[in-house]
C-alpha positions in Angstrom: 110.5 -9.7 31.3 109.7 -11.8 28.2 112.6 -14.1 28.8 111.6 -14.6 32.5 108.1 -15.5 31.4 109.4 -18.0 28.9 111.8 -19.5 31.5 109.0 -19.7 34.0 106.7 -21.5 31.6 109.4 -24.0 30.6 110.2 -24.8 34.2 106.5 -25.1 35.0 105.8 -27.4 32.1 108.7 -29.7 33.2 107.2 -29.6 36.7 103.8 -30.6 35.2 105.5 -33.6 33.6 107.2 -34.7 36.8 104.2 -34.1 38.9 102.0 -36.1 36.4 104.4 -39.1 36.9 104.1 -38.8 40.6 100.3 -38.7 40.4 100.3 -41.7 38.1 102.8 -43.8 40.3 100.1 -45.4 42.5 98.2 -46.7 39.4 99.8 -50.2 39.5 98.6 -50.6 43.1 95.0 -49.9 42.0 95.3 -52.2 39.0 96.2 -54.8 41.6 93.1 -53.9 43.6 90.9 -54.3 40.6 92.6 -57.6 39.6 92.2 -59.0 43.2 88.8 -57.4 43.7 90.0 -56.5 47.2 91.7 -53.5 48.9 93.3 -56.0 51.4 95.2 -53.9 53.9 95.7 -50.8 51.8 94.6 -47.5 53.3 92.8 -44.6 51.5 94.1 -41.9 53.9 96.9 -40.5 51.7 94.5 -40.1 48.7 91.8 -38.5 50.8 94.4 -35.9 52.0 95.8 -35.4 48.5 92.4 -34.9 47.0 91.7 -31.9 49.3 95.2 -30.6 48.8 94.8 -30.6 45.0 91.4 -29.0 45.3 92.9 -26.1 47.2 95.7 -25.7 44.7 93.2 -25.7 41.9 91.3 -22.9 43.7 94.6 -21.1 44.3 95.5 -21.2 40.7 92.3 -19.6 39.4 92.8 -16.1 38.0 90.5 -14.4 40.5 92.5 -15.9 43.4 96.1 -15.8 42.2 96.7 -14.6 38.6 99.4 -16.1 36.4 99.2 -19.5 37.9 97.8 -21.5 35.0 100.5 -24.2 35.3 99.7 -24.7 39.0 96.0 -25.0 38.0 96.5 -27.5 35.2 98.6 -30.1 37.1 96.5 -30.0 40.2 93.3 -30.4 38.1 94.9 -33.6 36.7 95.9 -34.6 40.2 92.3 -34.0 41.4 91.0 -36.4 38.7 93.6 -39.0 39.5 92.8 -39.0 43.3 89.0 -39.1 42.6 89.6 -42.2 40.3 91.8 -43.9 42.9 89.2 -43.3 45.7 86.4 -44.5 43.4 88.2 -47.8 42.8 88.9 -48.1 46.5 85.2 -47.6 47.4 84.1 -50.2 44.8 86.2 -52.9 46.3 86.3 -51.9 50.0 84.1 -53.3 52.7 80.9 -51.5 53.6 82.5 -50.1 56.7 85.6 -48.8 54.8 83.4 -47.3 52.1 81.2 -45.4 54.6 84.4 -44.1 56.3 85.8 -42.8 53.0 82.5 -41.2 52.1 82.2 -39.5 55.5 85.7 -38.0 55.2 84.9 -36.9 51.6 81.7 -35.2 52.8 83.6 -33.4 55.5 86.2 -32.2 53.0 83.5 -31.0 50.6 81.8 -29.0 53.4 85.2 -27.5 54.5 86.3 -26.7 51.0 82.9 -25.1 50.1 83.1 -23.0 53.3 86.6 -21.7 52.4 85.5 -20.9 48.9 82.4 -18.9 50.1 84.4 -17.0 52.7 87.2 -16.2 50.2 84.9 -15.0 47.4 82.4 -13.1 49.6 84.4 -11.7 52.4 87.8 -11.1 50.7 88.2 -8.7 47.9 91.2 -8.5 45.6 93.6 -11.2 44.6 96.2 -10.3 47.2 93.9 -11.1 50.1 92.5 -14.2 48.5 95.9 -15.6 47.5 97.1 -15.0 51.0 94.4 -17.0 52.7 94.2 -19.8 50.2 98.0 -19.9 49.8 98.6 -20.3 53.5 96.0 -23.1 53.7 97.7 -24.9 50.7 101.0 -24.7 52.5 99.6 -25.9 55.8 98.1 -29.0 54.1 101.3 -29.7 52.2 103.4 -29.5 55.3 101.0 -31.9 57.1 101.4 -34.3 54.2 105.2 -34.3 54.7 104.7 -35.9 58.1 104.0 -39.2 56.3 107.5 -39.7 54.7 109.1 -39.0 58.1 107.8 -42.4 59.4 109.4 -44.1 56.3 112.7 -42.3 56.9 112.7 -43.3 60.5 112.2 -46.9 59.5 115.1 -46.7 57.1 117.4 -45.5 59.9 116.0 -48.1 62.3 116.3 -51.1 60.0 119.3 -49.8 58.0 117.2 -50.9 54.9 115.8 -48.8 52.0 113.2 -51.5 51.2 110.3 -49.2 52.0 111.8 -46.1 50.3 112.2 -46.6 46.5 115.0 -44.7 45.0 113.2 -43.5 41.9 110.2 -42.2 43.9 112.6 -40.3 46.2 114.5 -38.9 43.2 111.2 -37.8 41.5 110.0 -36.1 44.7 113.3 -34.2 45.0 113.3 -33.1 41.3 109.7 -32.1 41.6 110.4 -29.9 44.6 113.5 -28.3 42.9 111.6 -27.7 39.7 108.6 -26.0 41.4 110.9 -24.1 43.7 112.7 -22.7 40.7 109.3 -21.8 39.1 108.3 -19.9 42.2 111.5 -17.9 42.3 111.1 -16.6 38.7 109.1 -13.4 38.2 106.3 -13.2 39.3 107.6 -14.4 42.6 105.2 -16.9 44.4 106.0 -17.3 48.1 103.3 -19.9 48.7 104.5 -22.3 45.9 108.1 -21.6 47.2 107.4 -22.6 50.8 105.7 -25.9 50.1 108.1 -27.0 47.3 111.1 -25.8 49.2 110.2 -28.1 52.0 109.5 -30.8 49.5 112.9 -30.4 47.9 114.6 -30.6 51.3 112.5 -33.7 52.2 113.5 -35.4 48.9 117.2 -34.5 49.4 117.1 -36.1 52.9 115.6 -39.2 51.5 118.3 -39.4 48.8 121.0 -38.9 51.4 119.5 -41.7 53.5 119.4 -43.9 50.5 123.0 -43.3 49.8 123.9 -44.1 53.4 121.9 -47.4 53.7 121.6 -48.8 50.2 124.7 -51.0 50.7 123.4 -52.4 54.0 121.6 -55.7 53.9 119.4 -54.4 56.8 117.2 -56.3 59.1 114.8 -59.0 57.8 111.3 -57.9 57.2 109.7 -57.6 60.6 106.4 -58.8 59.3 104.5 -55.6 60.1 103.2 -55.5 56.6 103.8 -52.0 55.5 101.1 -52.0 53.0 99.8 -48.5 53.5 99.4 -46.7 50.3 101.7 -43.7 50.0 100.6 -40.5 48.4 102.3 -39.9 45.1 104.3 -37.0 46.1 102.9 -35.1 46.6 102.4 -35.5 47.4 103.5 -33.7 45.9 104.7 -30.6 46.8 102.5 -28.1 45.3 102.3 -30.0 42.5 101.4 -28.1 43.9 
């Protein structure tokens, strides 16, 4: 039992390091926004989604919701701070209309999150029931976030170019998913972390396979559609989740 606990902690710490890198990966983009004093065509959607995702995983990792999940709690707390900083920078340099839209979505998220917290704490008793409800919600949001990379993978197949799918980010996503999947399988077994990160590992593997298939192709010329949408760091990260 002691050996399993040590192994789980070691794997979790490695997962924290990889996840931290994924959360930090959009930083150069936001340094560019600060330098240019404009958000240009960048979109805040992935960061709004990741903020809520991290908030639910932080709640999930609390001892009175799901015990023995301190490493899930720590990395998602870090992710929560990163996403808040990114969105703050976006709001500072966005237009008035864009700023109002971001604040509106954040308000909706706060109300939704607060409602779930209240229902969980007041209506559900015991960590089993609480982890069930919160864990399912975490997995649902993570699966929804995996829809975004599907559009990138489709573009790779269509253009026969990996221009919009950086190898190192795909590799980091795959390793992140594998690491947290391993963590979930070590006693005590965590089905909710397993589901989200298992899907993340599969998604990352598919990206790597596509990269291997098309990295040698010259591909079509840039079609000028300006794929400047900000991508979530991983995340989103699996459970970073």
